[in-house]
C-alpha positions in Angstrom: 51.1 -25.7 -24.6 52.2 -22.5 -26.0 53.2 -22.3 -29.7 56.8 -22.1 -30.2 56.7 -19.0 -32.4 54.6 -17.1 -29.9 56.5 -14.5 -28.3 56.0 -13.4 -24.6 54.4 -10.0 -23.9 56.9 -9.6 -21.0 60.0 -11.9 -20.3 62.4 -11.2 -17.5 65.8 -13.1 -17.4 67.9 -13.7 -14.5 66.6 -10.7 -12.5 68.6 -9.9 -9.4 67.8 -7.2 -6.8 69.1 -6.4 -3.4 68.3 -3.8 -0.7 71.6 -3.4 0.9 72.8 -6.9 2.1 69.4 -8.4 1.6 68.9 -10.2 -1.7 65.2 -9.9 -2.7 65.6 -11.6 -6.1 68.4 -14.1 -6.9 68.3 -14.7 -10.6 64.6 -15.0 -11.3 63.1 -15.8 -14.8 59.5 -14.9 -15.5 57.4 -14.5 -18.6 53.8 -14.1 -19.6 52.1 -14.6 -23.0 49.0 -12.9 -24.5 45.6 -13.9 -23.2 47.2 -15.7 -20.2 46.7 -15.4 -16.4 49.8 -16.2 -14.4 49.7 -16.5 -10.7 52.7 -15.4 -8.5 52.8 -16.9 -5.2 55.0 -17.5 -2.2 55.3 -16.7 1.5 56.0 -13.1 3.0 59.6 -11.9 1.8 59.5 -14.3 -1.2 60.2 -11.5 -3.6 56.8 -11.3 -5.2 56.1 -7.5 -4.8 59.9 -6.7 -5.8 59.5 -8.7 -9.0 56.2 -6.9 -9.8 57.7 -3.5 -9.1 60.4 -4.2 -11.5 57.9 -4.8 -14.2 56.0 -1.6 -13.3 59.1 0.4 -13.6 59.2 1.4 -9.8 62.5 -0.5 -9.2 65.3 -1.1 -11.6 67.1 -4.5 -11.4 70.8 -4.8 -10.3 71.2 -7.4 -12.9 69.3 -9.2 -15.6 67.3 -8.2 -18.7 63.6 -7.4 -19.6 62.1 -8.0 -22.9 58.7 -6.7 -24.1 57.2 -8.5 -27.2 60.8 -9.6 -28.0 62.6 -6.2 -27.7 65.0 -5.4 -24.8 63.6 -2.5 -22.6 65.0 -0.7 -19.4 62.2 0.9 -17.6 63.3 4.1 -15.9 59.9 5.0 -14.5 56.4 3.5 -14.0 55.1 5.9 -16.8 57.6 4.1 -19.3 56.1 0.8 -18.2 52.5 2.1 -18.7 53.1 3.4 -22.0 54.1 -0.1 -23.2 50.7 -1.4 -21.7 51.5 -2.5 -18.3 48.6 -1.4 -16.1 48.8 -1.9 -12.0 45.7 -2.4 -10.0 46.7 -1.9 -6.5 45.5 -3.6 -3.3 44.3 -0.2 -1.8 41.8 1.4 -4.0 43.2 4.4 -6.1 39.7 5.7 -6.6 38.7 9.1 -5.4 35.7 8.8 -3.0 34.5 12.2 -3.8 34.2 11.6 -7.5 31.4 9.5 -9.2 32.2 6.3 -11.2 32.5 8.0 -14.7 35.0 10.7 -13.4 37.1 8.0 -11.6 37.0 6.0 -14.7 38.4 8.8 -17.0 40.6 10.6 -14.3 43.5 12.0 -16.0 42.2 10.9 -19.4 39.0 13.1 -19.7 37.4 13.5 -23.1 36.7 17.0 -24.1 34.6 18.9 -27.0 35.3 22.1 -28.6 33.0 25.1 -28.2 33.5 28.6 -29.7 34.7 29.7 -26.2 36.8 26.9 -25.4 37.0 23.2 -24.4 34.5 21.3 -22.2 34.2 18.0 -20.9 32.2 15.6 -22.8 30.2 14.1 -20.0 27.7 12.3 -21.9 30.2 10.5 -23.9 32.3 9.4 -20.8 29.2 8.2 -19.1 28.2 6.0 -22.1 31.9 4.6 -22.5 32.2 3.8 -18.8 28.9 2.1 -18.9 29.5 0.0 -22.0 33.4 -0.8 -21.0 32.3 -2.2 -17.5 29.4 -4.1 -19.0 31.6 -5.7 -21.6 33.4 -7.6 -18.8 30.2 -8.4 -16.8 30.2 -5.4 -14.5 26.8 -4.1 -13.9 26.4 -0.7 -12.5 23.2 1.1 -11.7 24.2 4.5 -13.0 27.7 6.0 -14.0 26.8 9.1 -12.0 26.6 7.0 -8.8 29.1 8.1 -6.0 32.0 5.6 -5.8 31.3 5.4 -2.0 27.9 4.0 -2.8 29.6 0.8 -4.3 30.6 -2.3 -2.4 34.3 -3.0 -2.0 34.2 -5.5 -4.6 32.5 -3.2 -7.1 35.2 -0.5 -6.5 38.0 -3.1 -7.1 36.2 -4.1 -10.2 35.8 -0.6 -11.5 39.6 -0.1 -11.0 40.3 -3.3 -13.1 37.7 -2.5 -15.7 39.5 1.0 -16.1 43.0 -0.4 -16.4 41.8 -3.0 -19.0 39.8 -0.4 -21.1 42.7 2.0 -21.5 44.7 -0.4 -23.7 46.2 -2.4 -20.9 48.1 -5.3 -22.4 48.9 -6.7 -18.9 47.1 -6.2 -15.7 49.3 -6.5 -12.7 47.2 -7.3 -9.7 48.5 -7.2 -6.2 46.0 -9.2 -3.8 43.1 -8.3 -5.8 40.4 -10.0 -3.6 41.8 -9.1 -0.2 39.2 -7.7 2.2 36.4 -8.9 0.0 33.5 -11.1 1.0 33.3 -14.6 -0.6 30.7 -13.6 -3.2 32.7 -10.3 -4.1 35.9 -12.4 -4.6 34.1 -14.7 -6.9 32.9 -11.9 -9.0 36.2 -10.3 -9.3 37.7 -13.6 -10.5 35.1 -14.1 -12.9 35.8 -10.5 -14.3 39.4 -11.5 -14.6 38.4 -14.6 -16.8 36.3 -12.2 -19.1 39.3 -9.9 -19.5 41.5 -12.8 -20.6 39.0 -13.7 -23.3 39.7 -10.3 -24.8 43.2 -11.0 -25.2 44.5 -9.1 -22.3 47.0 -10.9 -19.8 46.9 -10.8 -16.0 49.8 -11.2 -13.4 48.1 -12.0 -10.0 50.0 -12.0 -6.6 47.7 -13.5 -3.9 48.3 -15.5 -0.7 44.9 -17.3 -1.3 46.2 -20.3 -3.4 42.6 -21.5 -4.1 41.8 -18.2 -5.5 44.7 -18.1 -7.9 44.4 -21.8 -8.8 40.8 -21.1 -10.0 41.8 -18.6 -12.6 45.5 -19.2 -13.5 46.9 -20.8 -16.6 50.3 -21.0 -15.0 51.6 -20.6 -11.3 55.1 -19.6 -10.4 56.3 -20.1 -6.9 58.9 -17.9 -5.3 60.7 -18.6 -2.1 63.3 -16.1 -0.7 64.2 -14.6 -4.0 64.3 -17.8 -6.0 61.7 -19.3 -8.3 61.5 -22.7 -7.0 58.7 -24.1 -9.2 56.5 -23.2 -12.2 53.8 -25.2 -13.4 50.5 -25.3 -15.5 47.3 -25.5 -13.3 46.4 -28.9 -14.6 49.7 -30.3 -13.5 49.3 -29.4 -9.8 46.7 -28.9 -7.2 46.2 -26.2 -4.6 47.3 -28.5 -1.8 50.6 -29.3 -3.6 51.4 -25.6 -4.1 50.7 -24.9 -0.4 53.1 -27.8 0.5 55.8 -26.2 -1.7 55.3 -22.9 -0.2 55.8 -24.4 3.3 58.8 -26.4 2.1 56.9 -29.7 2.5 56.9 -30.8 -1.0 59.6 -31.7 -3.6 59.8 -29.1 -6.4 58.2 -29.7 -9.7 
């Protein structure tokens, strides 16, 4: 049970969003607290991706309010969301195959050092930080100079997650983080998420695999055609009950 005085990192109230005549979200409430993993589940067209994109500043709601650490905000762009600590990790890798691990890790955030004739990349420092940051959450890499393409799909996904967490992400927003991965790779990625949670970072996770989200989530919210039909703590439900809710075969909790 969350302490009464604890303020959510982000809270969305009565969020509505339409695309023409199609109502994607119909008054959805959603919140996440520090150091918490929340699963967002539902069938195709439930409104999950729309809700995440509103949190990421990609879309603006037609109605409703967004609060970050108790203060009302109005995200006008993804950059404004990221400035407040919301880091997306996409299903499709955003890593650049032509670059090695540390270059991908610091892409757009390069560390430089000054010399008499100008600034140069501090490669040694970036290699060291990359290795230590990934090692902290259990990601073992052979060499920070290794090519991204030499890594498995799970390792590449883990580098993306580790990068988002390292650069002061308060909330990681993950859309289908284990899609396309093997069973062993999926298990490793889920273990990394648990370790990230232990650092105080929060995770919002969309997935169609209820067993995966049930394994790591503290709470699970179920959307159905733009409406939040249920929200429960993991210990108060089972994967089978959640699946039945999504299928419309179970009474709401």
